[in-house]
C-alpha positions as CSV (number, residue, x, y, z in Angstrom):
1,X,-1.7,-1.1,-1.1
2,X,-1.8,-4.9,-1.0
3,X,-1.1,-6.4,2.4
4,X,-0.1,-9.9,3.4
5,X,-0.1,-11.3,6.9
6,X,2.9,-13.5,7.6
7,X,2.4,-15.8,10.7
8,X,5.2,-15.9,13.2
9,X,6.4,-19.5,13.7
10,X,9.0,-18.7,16.3
11,X,7.7,-16.8,19.4
12,X,10.8,-14.6,19.5
13,X,11.4,-13.5,15.9
14,X,10.6,-13.7,12.2
15,X,13.4,-15.0,9.9
16,X,13.6,-13.9,6.3
17,X,15.8,-15.4,3.5
18,X,17.0,-12.8,1.0
19,X,17.8,-14.0,-2.5
20,X,18.8,-11.2,-5.0
21,X,20.0,-10.5,-8.5
22,X,19.5,-13.9,-10.0
23,X,19.7,-12.6,-13.6
24,X,17.9,-15.7,-15.0
25,X,17.4,-16.5,-18.7
26,X,14.7,-18.5,-20.6
27,X,17.6,-20.7,-21.8
28,X,18.7,-23.0,-19.1
29,X,22.3,-22.5,-20.3
30,X,22.1,-18.7,-20.3
31,X,25.2,-17.1,-18.8
32,X,26.2,-13.7,-17.6
33,X,29.9,-12.8,-18.0
34,X,30.7,-16.5,-18.0
35,X,28.5,-17.6,-15.1
36,X,25.5,-19.9,-15.9
37,X,23.0,-18.1,-13.8
38,X,20.5,-20.9,-13.5
39,X,23.2,-23.2,-12.2
40,X,24.5,-20.7,-9.7
41,X,20.9,-19.9,-8.5
42,X,20.3,-23.6,-7.9
43,X,23.7,-24.0,-6.2
44,X,22.5,-21.3,-3.7
45,X,19.2,-23.0,-3.2
46,X,21.0,-26.3,-2.6
47,X,23.3,-24.6,-0.1
48,X,20.3,-23.1,1.7
49,X,18.8,-26.6,2.0
50,X,22.1,-27.9,3.3
51,X,22.3,-25.2,5.9
52,X,18.8,-26.3,7.1
53,X,18.1,-23.0,8.9
54,X,14.4,-22.4,9.4
55,X,13.0,-19.3,7.8
56,X,9.5,-17.9,7.5
57,X,9.6,-16.3,4.0
58,X,11.8,-15.5,1.0
59,X,12.4,-11.9,-0.1
60,X,13.7,-11.4,-3.7
61,X,15.0,-7.8,-4.2
62,X,15.1,-7.5,-7.9
63,X,17.0,-8.3,-11.1
64,X,15.3,-11.7,-11.2
65,X,15.6,-11.8,-15.0
66,X,18.3,-10.9,-17.4
67,X,16.4,-11.4,-20.7
68,X,12.9,-10.1,-19.8
69,X,11.3,-13.4,-20.7
70,X,8.3,-14.9,-18.9
71,X,10.2,-18.2,-18.9
72,X,13.0,-16.7,-16.8
73,X,10.5,-15.7,-14.1
74,X,9.1,-19.2,-14.3
75,X,12.6,-20.6,-13.6
76,X,12.7,-18.5,-10.4
77,X,9.2,-19.8,-9.4
78,X,10.3,-23.4,-10.2
79,X,13.5,-23.1,-8.2
80,X,11.9,-21.9,-5.0
81,X,9.0,-24.4,-5.3
82,X,11.2,-26.8,-3.2
83,X,10.1,-24.7,-0.2
84,X,6.6,-24.1,1.2
85,X,7.3,-20.6,2.5
86,X,5.8,-17.6,0.7
87,X,8.0,-15.3,-1.4
88,X,7.8,-11.5,-1.8
89,X,9.5,-9.9,-4.7
90,X,10.1,-6.5,-6.2
91,X,11.5,-5.3,-9.6
92,X,15.1,-4.3,-10.3
93,X,16.3,-2.3,-13.3
94,X,16.8,-5.4,-15.4
95,X,13.3,-6.7,-14.7
96,X,10.3,-6.5,-17.2
97,X,7.2,-6.2,-15.1
98,X,4.7,-7.5,-17.7
99,X,6.7,-10.8,-17.8
100,X,7.0,-10.8,-14.0
101,X,3.3,-10.5,-13.5
102,X,2.6,-13.0,-16.2
103,X,3.7,-15.9,-14.0
104,X,1.1,-14.9,-11.3
105,X,-0.9,-16.1,-9.6
106,X,1.7,-18.4,-8.1
107,X,1.3,-20.7,-5.1
108,X,4.3,-18.9,-3.4
109,X,4.8,-15.5,-4.7
110,X,2.6,-12.9,-3.0
111,X,2.2,-9.7,-5.0
112,X,2.0,-7.2,-2.1
113,X,3.6,-4.0,-1.0
114,X,3.3,-4.5,2.8
115,X,3.9,-7.6,4.9
116,X,2.6,-7.7,8.5
117,X,5.2,-10.1,9.9
118,X,4.0,-11.6,13.1
119,X,2.9,-9.2,15.8
120,X,5.9,-6.8,16.0
121,X,7.2,-6.1,12.4
122,X,6.1,-4.9,9.0
123,X,8.0,-5.2,5.8
124,X,7.4,-2.6,3.1
125,X,8.4,-3.4,-0.6
126,X,9.1,-0.4,-2.9
127,X,9.4,-0.2,-6.7
128,X,12.4,1.9,-7.5
129,X,12.6,0.9,-11.2
130,X,12.9,3.5,-13.9
131,X,12.2,1.7,-17.1
132,X,15.0,1.5,-19.6
133,X,17.8,2.9,-17.3
134,X,20.0,1.4,-14.6
135,X,19.5,4.0,-11.9
136,X,16.6,4.0,-9.5
137,X,13.9,6.5,-8.5
138,X,10.9,6.4,-6.2
139,X,7.8,7.9,-7.7
140,X,5.6,10.3,-5.7
141,X,3.1,7.4,-5.4
142,X,5.8,5.1,-4.0
143,X,6.9,7.7,-1.5
144,X,3.3,8.4,-0.4
145,X,2.7,4.7,0.0
146,X,5.8,4.4,2.2
147,X,4.7,7.4,4.3
148,X,1.2,6.0,4.7
149,X,2.4,2.5,5.7
150,X,4.7,3.9,8.3
151,X,2.1,6.3,9.7
152,X,-0.5,3.5,9.9
153,X,1.7,1.2,12.1
154,X,3.9,3.2,14.5
155,X,3.9,0.2,16.9
156,X,5.6,-2.1,14.4
157,X,9.3,-2.2,13.8
158,X,9.9,-1.8,10.0
159,X,12.1,-3.2,7.4
160,X,12.0,-1.4,4.0
161,X,13.0,-3.2,0.8
162,X,13.9,-1.7,-2.5
163,X,16.3,-2.7,-5.3
164,X,18.5,0.4,-5.6
165,X,20.9,1.5,-2.8
166,X,19.9,4.8,-1.2
167,X,23.4,5.9,-0.3
168,X,26.8,5.8,-1.9
169,X,28.4,2.3,-1.7
170,X,31.9,3.4,-2.6
171,X,32.2,2.4,-6.2
172,X,31.9,5.4,-8.6
173,X,30.5,3.4,-11.5
174,X,27.9,1.7,-9.3
175,X,27.0,4.9,-7.4
176,X,25.9,6.7,-10.5
177,X,23.2,4.0,-10.7
178,X,21.9,4.3,-7.1
179,X,18.6,5.7,-6.0
180,X,18.6,9.2,-7.6
181,X,16.0,10.8,-5.3
182,X,17.5,9.3,-2.2
183,X,17.0,12.5,-0.2
184,X,13.3,12.4,-0.8
185,X,13.3,8.8,0.4
186,X,15.3,9.7,3.5
187,X,13.0,12.6,4.4
188,X,10.2,10.1,4.7
189,X,12.2,7.6,6.7
190,X,13.6,10.3,9.0
191,X,10.0,10.9,10.4
192,X,9.6,7.4,11.6
193,X,11.9,6.0,14.3
194,X,10.4,2.5,13.9
195,X,12.4,2.0,10.7
196,X,15.2,-0.3,11.8
197,X,16.8,-1.3,8.5
198,X,16.7,-0.9,4.7
199,X,17.5,-3.9,2.5
200,X,18.6,-3.7,-1.1
201,X,20.0,-5.7,-4.0
202,X,21.6,-4.1,-7.1
203,X,25.2,-3.8,-6.0
204,X,26.1,-7.5,-6.1
205,X,28.2,-7.2,-2.9
206,X,27.8,-7.3,0.9
207,X,27.1,-4.0,2.6
208,X,26.2,-3.2,6.2
209,X,26.3,0.5,7.0
210,X,24.5,3.0,9.3
211,X,23.0,6.0,7.6
212,X,21.0,8.6,9.4
213,X,20.5,6.2,12.3
214,X,19.2,3.4,10.1
215,X,21.0,0.2,9.1
216,X,21.4,-0.2,5.3
217,X,22.1,-3.7,4.0
218,X,22.9,-5.1,0.6
219,X,23.6,-8.7,-0.3
220,X,25.7,-10.8,-2.8
221,X,24.1,-11.9,-6.0
222,X,23.4,-15.5,-6.7
223,X,25.6,-15.1,-9.8
224,X,28.4,-12.6,-10.5
225,X,29.8,-10.3,-7.8
226,X,31.0,-6.7,-8.2
227,X,34.3,-5.7,-6.6
228,X,33.7,-3.3,-3.7
229,X,35.4,0.2,-3.6
230,X,36.2,0.0,-7.3
231,X,36.1,3.3,-9.3
232,X,35.6,1.4,-12.7
233,X,33.6,-1.7,-13.4
234,X,35.3,-4.7,-11.8
235,X,34.3,-8.2,-10.8
236,X,35.0,-9.9,-7.5
237,X,36.1,-13.5,-7.2
238,X,33.9,-14.1,-4.1
239,X,31.2,-16.7,-4.5
240,X,27.4,-16.3,-5.0
241,X,25.6,-15.8,-1.7
242,X,22.4,-15.0,0.2
243,X,21.4,-13.4,3.4
244,X,19.4,-14.4,6.5
245,X,17.6,-11.7,8.5
246,X,16.2,-12.5,12.0
247,X,13.8,-9.8,13.1
248,X,13.5,-10.0,16.8
249,X,10.4,-8.9,18.9
250,X,12.6,-6.2,20.4
251,X,13.4,-4.6,17.1
252,X,16.8,-6.0,16.5
253,X,18.0,-7.2,13.0
254,X,20.4,-10.1,13.4
255,X,21.8,-10.8,10.0
256,X,24.3,-13.0,8.3
257,X,25.6,-13.4,4.7
258,X,26.4,-16.9,3.5
259,X,28.1,-18.0,0.3
260,X,28.4,-21.3,-1.6
261,X,31.7,-23.2,-1.5
262,X,34.0,-24.1,-4.4
263,X,35.3,-22.2,-7.5
264,X,32.8,-23.4,-10.2
265,X,31.2,-19.9,-10.7
266,X,34.1,-17.7,-11.5
267,X,33.3,-14.9,-14.1
268,X,35.2,-13.5,-17.0
269,X,37.4,-11.1,-15.1
270,X,38.5,-9.2,-18.2
271,X,34.9,-8.0,-18.9
272,X,34.5,-4.3,-19.2
273,X,30.8,-4.2,-18.3
274,X,27.5,-6.0,-18.9
């Protein structure tokens, strides 16, 4: 397991910026259901700059690329290069891991599975990708790694990251593509009371729910949004967004979703899927 030590710049907390589901293309004009994903990604980055909120690191929770190209991952690297903070990423169902790793080593992206964040927290990054299908699953090796990382640091509050949601979000079409062995995941988490929250991508919408005593969070995409509580595929007119997470020394997760303003990234609402 690769580990990275993230310094704590604020004595009271560590702040993470989550960016997820960018769906970038090699082509700068590439679009997903009518949304130019490079432009919406950069609009989010610009809005983060405008907000001027300090953060210690970026976490990118999968579906970084839409076309599997090395150039799409380079576009992500080039976009976040405006900042000096490190970035930790993990794959989603749309990602192609050989192209992901081809852009490494990178000055910012740290290919690790465990981040020791300051003195009080650890962040564990899991790979829930099942190649060629949209649903997720954690391999025995991934579950073992999670178990070992939690057992090794009982004194650290823990945030667990993975792409696929480990509970039903409320949309039938999306929930068939959730983490399929979620019960095996929860059986590990249940053993460790230091797990405070689980952070996902994948569902292109805001989620904040308590499951088995643990907070489960998901975050808007930087491009298209999926309509919550929709039985069939449906798009949401809400704007692209991102999430801040403040991890306090006392084990609290203070979090906020923000979205860009305007109406320039409206998708093709008559789309039946993607």
